[in-house]
C-alpha positions as CSV (number, residue, x, y, z in Angstrom):
1,X,16.5,-4.7,-5.5
2,X,16.5,-8.2,-3.9
3,X,15.6,-9.3,-0.4
4,X,18.3,-11.1,1.6
5,X,18.9,-12.0,5.2
6,X,21.1,-8.9,5.7
7,X,18.4,-6.6,4.2
8,X,15.8,-8.1,6.6
9,X,18.2,-7.6,9.5
10,X,18.8,-4.0,8.7
11,X,15.1,-3.3,8.3
12,X,14.2,-5.0,11.5
13,X,17.0,-3.1,13.4
14,X,15.5,0.1,12.1
15,X,12.1,-1.0,13.2
16,X,13.3,-1.5,16.7
17,X,15.3,1.7,16.8
18,X,12.4,4.0,18.0
19,X,12.0,2.0,21.2
20,X,15.8,2.2,21.8
21,X,16.0,5.9,21.1
22,X,13.1,6.6,23.4
23,X,14.8,4.6,26.3
24,X,18.1,6.3,25.7
25,X,16.6,9.8,25.3
26,X,14.7,9.8,28.5
27,X,17.8,8.9,30.4
28,X,20.0,11.6,28.9
29,X,17.4,14.3,28.7
30,X,15.5,15.5,31.8
31,X,11.8,14.5,31.6
32,X,9.5,17.5,31.4
33,X,6.9,18.0,34.1
34,X,4.1,18.9,31.7
35,X,3.6,18.4,28.0
36,X,0.8,19.4,25.6
37,X,-1.8,16.7,25.1
38,X,-4.6,18.3,22.9
39,X,-5.1,21.2,20.6
40,X,-8.3,22.9,19.4
41,X,-6.5,25.9,17.9
42,X,-2.9,27.0,17.5
43,X,-2.1,26.5,21.2
44,X,-3.0,23.5,23.4
45,X,-6.2,23.5,25.5
46,X,-5.0,20.6,27.6
47,X,-1.7,19.5,29.1
48,X,-0.6,16.3,30.9
49,X,2.4,15.0,32.7
50,X,5.5,14.1,30.9
51,X,5.7,10.8,32.9
52,X,2.2,9.8,31.7
53,X,2.9,10.5,28.1
54,X,6.2,8.7,28.3
55,X,4.5,5.6,29.7
56,X,2.0,5.4,26.9
57,X,4.4,6.1,24.1
58,X,7.0,3.7,25.6
59,X,4.3,0.9,25.7
60,X,3.4,1.4,22.1
61,X,7.0,1.6,20.9
62,X,7.9,-1.5,22.9
63,X,5.0,-3.5,21.5
64,X,6.0,-2.5,18.0
65,X,9.7,-3.5,18.6
66,X,8.7,-6.9,20.0
67,X,6.4,-7.6,17.0
68,X,9.2,-6.5,14.6
69,X,11.6,-8.9,16.2
70,X,9.0,-11.6,16.0
71,X,8.5,-10.9,12.3
72,X,12.2,-11.1,11.7
73,X,12.1,-14.7,13.1
74,X,9.0,-15.7,11.2
75,X,10.0,-14.1,7.9
76,X,11.6,-17.4,6.8
77,X,8.2,-19.2,6.9
78,X,5.7,-16.4,5.9
79,X,5.2,-14.6,2.6
80,X,8.0,-12.1,2.0
81,X,5.6,-9.4,0.9
82,X,3.5,-9.7,4.1
83,X,6.7,-9.6,6.3
84,X,7.9,-6.5,4.4
85,X,4.6,-4.5,4.8
86,X,4.0,-5.5,8.4
87,X,7.6,-4.6,9.4
88,X,7.1,-1.2,7.6
89,X,3.8,-0.6,9.4
90,X,5.1,-1.5,12.8
91,X,8.2,0.7,12.3
92,X,6.1,3.6,11.3
93,X,3.8,3.2,14.3
94,X,6.7,2.8,16.7
95,X,8.5,5.9,15.3
96,X,5.3,8.0,15.5
97,X,4.8,7.0,19.2
98,X,8.4,7.7,20.1
99,X,8.4,11.0,18.2
100,X,5.1,12.0,19.9
101,X,6.9,12.1,23.2
102,X,10.0,13.6,21.8
103,X,8.1,16.4,20.0
104,X,6.0,17.2,23.0
105,X,9.0,17.3,25.3
106,X,11.1,19.4,23.0
107,X,8.3,21.7,22.1
108,X,7.6,22.4,25.7
109,X,11.3,23.2,26.3
110,X,11.7,25.3,23.2
111,X,8.5,27.2,23.7
112,X,9.0,27.9,27.3
113,X,6.1,25.8,28.6
114,X,3.6,23.2,27.6
115,X,0.8,25.8,27.2
116,X,2.8,27.6,24.5
117,X,3.6,24.7,22.2
118,X,2.2,25.4,18.7
119,X,0.0,22.8,17.0
120,X,2.7,22.2,14.3
121,X,4.6,20.2,16.9
122,X,1.7,17.7,16.8
123,X,2.2,17.0,13.1
124,X,6.0,16.4,13.4
125,X,5.6,12.8,14.8
126,X,3.5,11.7,11.8
127,X,6.1,13.0,9.4
128,X,8.9,11.2,11.3
129,X,6.8,8.0,11.4
130,X,6.2,8.1,7.7
131,X,9.8,8.8,6.9
132,X,11.1,5.8,8.9
133,X,8.4,3.6,7.3
134,X,9.7,4.5,3.9
135,X,13.3,3.9,4.9
136,X,12.4,0.5,6.3
137,X,10.4,-0.5,3.2
138,X,13.3,0.4,0.9
139,X,15.8,-1.3,3.2
140,X,13.8,-4.5,3.4
141,X,14.0,-4.9,-0.4
142,X,11.9,-7.2,-2.6
143,X,11.9,-10.9,-3.0
144,X,14.5,-12.3,-5.5
145,X,12.9,-13.1,-8.9
146,X,13.7,-16.3,-10.7
147,X,12.2,-15.6,-14.2
148,X,12.7,-19.1,-15.5
149,X,10.9,-20.6,-12.5
150,X,8.0,-18.2,-12.9
151,X,7.6,-19.0,-16.6
152,X,7.6,-22.7,-15.7
153,X,4.6,-22.1,-13.4
154,X,2.6,-20.7,-16.3
155,X,0.6,-23.2,-18.5
156,X,2.6,-23.8,-21.7
157,X,-0.3,-22.7,-24.0
158,X,-0.6,-19.4,-22.0
159,X,3.1,-18.4,-22.1
160,X,4.3,-15.3,-24.0
161,X,6.2,-16.2,-27.2
162,X,8.0,-13.9,-29.6
163,X,5.8,-12.2,-32.2
164,X,7.1,-10.6,-35.4
165,X,7.2,-6.9,-35.2
166,X,5.5,-6.7,-38.6
167,X,2.3,-8.2,-37.3
168,X,-0.1,-5.4,-36.4
169,X,-1.9,-5.4,-33.1
170,X,-5.6,-4.7,-33.0
171,X,-6.3,-2.8,-29.7
172,X,-8.9,-4.4,-27.4
173,X,-11.1,-2.8,-24.7
174,X,-14.1,-3.4,-22.5
175,X,-16.0,-1.4,-19.9
176,X,-16.8,-2.7,-16.4
177,X,-19.1,-1.5,-13.7
178,X,-18.8,-2.7,-10.0
179,X,-21.8,-2.1,-7.7
180,X,-19.6,-3.5,-4.8
181,X,-17.1,-0.7,-5.3
182,X,-19.9,1.9,-5.5
183,X,-21.3,0.6,-2.2
184,X,-17.9,0.5,-0.6
185,X,-17.3,4.1,-1.6
186,X,-20.6,5.2,0.0
187,X,-19.7,3.3,3.2
188,X,-16.2,4.7,3.3
189,X,-17.6,8.2,2.8
190,X,-20.1,7.9,5.7
191,X,-17.5,6.5,8.1
192,X,-14.7,9.0,7.2
193,X,-17.1,11.9,7.3
194,X,-18.0,11.0,10.9
195,X,-14.3,10.6,11.7
196,X,-13.5,13.9,10.1
197,X,-16.2,15.8,12.1
198,X,-15.0,14.2,15.3
199,X,-11.4,15.0,14.6
200,X,-12.3,18.6,13.6
201,X,-14.0,19.1,16.9
202,X,-10.9,18.0,18.8
203,X,-8.3,19.7,16.5
204,X,-8.8,21.9,13.4
205,X,-5.5,20.8,12.0
206,X,-6.1,17.1,12.6
207,X,-9.6,17.5,11.1
208,X,-8.2,19.1,8.0
209,X,-5.6,16.3,7.6
210,X,-8.1,13.5,8.0
211,X,-10.6,15.4,5.8
212,X,-8.0,15.5,2.9
213,X,-7.2,11.8,3.4
214,X,-11.0,11.0,3.4
215,X,-11.6,12.8,0.1
216,X,-8.7,10.9,-1.5
217,X,-9.9,7.5,-0.1
218,X,-13.5,8.0,-1.2
219,X,-12.4,9.4,-4.6
220,X,-10.1,6.5,-5.3
221,X,-12.7,3.9,-4.3
222,X,-15.4,5.5,-6.4
223,X,-13.0,5.7,-9.4
224,X,-12.8,1.9,-9.4
225,X,-16.6,1.5,-9.6
226,X,-16.6,2.2,-13.4
227,X,-13.5,1.4,-15.4
228,X,-12.2,0.6,-18.9
229,X,-9.8,-2.3,-19.4
230,X,-7.7,-1.8,-22.5
231,X,-4.9,-3.7,-24.2
232,X,-2.6,-2.0,-26.7
233,X,1.1,-2.1,-27.6
234,X,2.1,-0.9,-24.2
235,X,0.3,-3.7,-22.3
236,X,-2.9,-3.8,-20.2
237,X,-4.3,-0.6,-18.7
238,X,-7.2,0.0,-16.4
239,X,-8.6,3.6,-16.5
240,X,-11.4,5.1,-14.5
241,X,-14.5,6.2,-16.5
242,X,-15.5,8.6,-13.7
243,X,-12.1,10.4,-13.4
244,X,-9.3,11.0,-15.9
245,X,-6.8,8.7,-14.0
246,X,-5.0,5.5,-14.7
247,X,-5.7,3.0,-11.9
248,X,-3.5,0.1,-12.9
249,X,-0.9,-0.6,-15.7
250,X,0.7,-3.9,-16.6
251,X,3.5,-3.2,-19.0
252,X,3.9,-5.6,-21.9
253,X,7.4,-6.4,-20.8
254,X,6.0,-7.4,-17.4
255,X,3.8,-10.1,-18.8
256,X,5.0,-13.7,-19.0
257,X,1.6,-15.3,-19.6
258,X,-2.1,-14.7,-19.9
259,X,-5.1,-17.0,-19.9
260,X,-8.9,-17.1,-19.7
261,X,-10.1,-18.6,-16.4
262,X,-13.3,-18.6,-14.4
263,X,-12.8,-16.0,-11.7
264,X,-14.2,-17.6,-8.5
265,X,-14.6,-15.0,-5.8
266,X,-13.9,-17.6,-3.1
267,X,-10.4,-18.2,-4.7
268,X,-9.6,-14.6,-5.3
269,X,-10.5,-13.0,-2.0
270,X,-14.1,-12.0,-2.7
271,X,-16.0,-9.4,-4.8
272,X,-14.6,-6.0,-5.6
273,X,-10.9,-5.0,-5.8
274,X,-9.1,-7.7,-3.8
275,X,-5.4,-8.1,-2.8
276,X,-3.7,-11.3,-1.7
277,X,0.0,-12.0,-1.1
278,X,0.5,-13.6,-4.5
279,X,-2.4,-12.1,-6.6
280,X,-4.7,-9.2,-7.1
281,X,-8.2,-9.3,-8.6
282,X,-11.0,-7.1,-9.8
283,X,-14.1,-9.2,-9.4
284,X,-17.6,-8.1,-10.4
285,X,-19.7,-11.1,-9.3
286,X,-17.7,-14.1,-10.5
287,X,-17.3,-15.4,-14.1
288,X,-14.9,-15.6,-17.0
289,X,-12.0,-13.2,-16.9
290,X,-8.4,-12.6,-17.9
291,X,-5.6,-13.8,-15.6
292,X,-2.2,-12.1,-16.2
293,X,1.0,-13.8,-15.1
294,X,3.6,-11.2,-14.2
295,X,7.3,-11.4,-14.2
296,X,7.3,-10.7,-10.5
297,X,5.5,-14.0,-9.9
298,X,2.2,-12.2,-9.0
299,X,-1.0,-12.7,-10.9
300,X,-3.6,-10.2,-11.8
301,X,-7.2,-11.2,-12.6
302,X,-10.0,-9.1,-14.0
303,X,-13.5,-10.4,-14.6
304,X,-14.9,-9.7,-18.1
305,X,-18.7,-9.3,-17.9
306,X,-19.2,-9.5,-21.6
307,X,-18.3,-13.2,-21.5
308,X,-15.6,-15.8,-22.3
309,X,-15.2,-14.9,-26.0
310,X,-14.5,-11.2,-25.2
311,X,-12.1,-12.3,-22.5
312,X,-10.3,-14.6,-25.0
313,X,-10.0,-11.8,-27.4
314,X,-8.4,-9.7,-24.7
315,X,-5.9,-12.5,-23.8
316,X,-4.9,-12.9,-27.5
317,X,-4.3,-9.1,-27.7
318,X,-2.2,-9.1,-24.5
319,X,-0.1,-12.1,-25.6
320,X,0.5,-10.4,-28.9
321,X,1.5,-7.2,-27.2
322,X,3.8,-9.0,-24.8
323,X,5.2,-11.2,-27.6
324,X,6.1,-8.1,-29.6
325,X,7.8,-6.6,-26.6
326,X,9.8,-9.8,-26.1
327,X,10.9,-9.8,-29.7
328,X,12.0,-6.2,-29.4
329,X,13.9,-6.9,-26.1
330,X,15.8,-9.9,-27.7
331,X,16.7,-8.0,-30.8
332,X,18.1,-5.1,-28.8
C-alpha cells in the first residue's frame, strides 16, 4: 500500500468526521436532560447533565479535528510515519469523545433513564474509537518505497549481493541483557499498579481493563530486558530469554544491507529500546553493534556487548542469509 495525496485526504476526512457527526447528531436528536457519568458497579452511581457532557466531548472532538486538519497541511514537510500515527491517534481520541456522548445519550434513552444505564455502555466509546483509528491508519497508507534509492543510500561494501545457494550458512547468535529495560519495567509496574488501583476504586470494569493492559505492558517491557539475537536462513530474530516469545523479526528478504557501527546513544535516541521516525535501536550502554538497512528505508541497530568481532560475524551471517534470499528470489 502506498501513501498518496488522496489517501491522506481520505484519512484526514475520517479524522474530522467524529466532530461533524457530533454536531449533526445533537441537532437532529433531542439532547437528554441527564446522562450517566460514573460507574462503581453495573449501574451508575453518578449522573450529570447532557449539556455538560456534550460541551466537554464537543471540545475534545473539535480540538482533535483542528489538529488533524493541521497535520494534513503539514504532512508535506514532516515525516510521513509521524503524520500517519498522529492522525490515527487524534482520530481515535476524537471518535472516543464523540462516542462517549452518543453512548451516554443513547443508553439513557434505551434504558429508560440515566440511572439505569449498564456499565457496558461505558466501554462502547473505546471500541468505536479503536475501530476508527484502525480504519484511518489503513486508509492513510504507507510511504512509497523506491528500492533502488534505498540501496544507493547503503555503503557499497555493506550491500546485499547474491550468494550461491550451495554455500552453507553457519547460524550466529548472542545473548544481551539490558539493565535499563529491567528498570523501566519496574517503573512501569509501579505507575500502572497505582493507576489500576485508582481505576478499580472508581469502576470495577475500568480497573479490570487497565489492569490487563498494565500486565501486558510490564510483561512486554520485561521481556526485552534479556534477549537472544540470532541470524539464520530466515534472517535476524530477537527472542526473549524470559518468555517464549519472538520480539522482533527482520526477514532475509527485507534486508538490503548490514554493517558494523559504533552505536552512539546520542544518535539513536538513548539507552534501551528506542524508536525514531527512520530507525529503531536496542542500545545497552553504547558500543559496537549491527546496523541493518531494511527495504522500507528504516534502519535497525542492536548493540553487541561481546565486541566488534562478534558483531562482524553477525553481519557476515546476515549478509549471507540475505544474499541467499536474493538469489532465490531472482531465480524464481
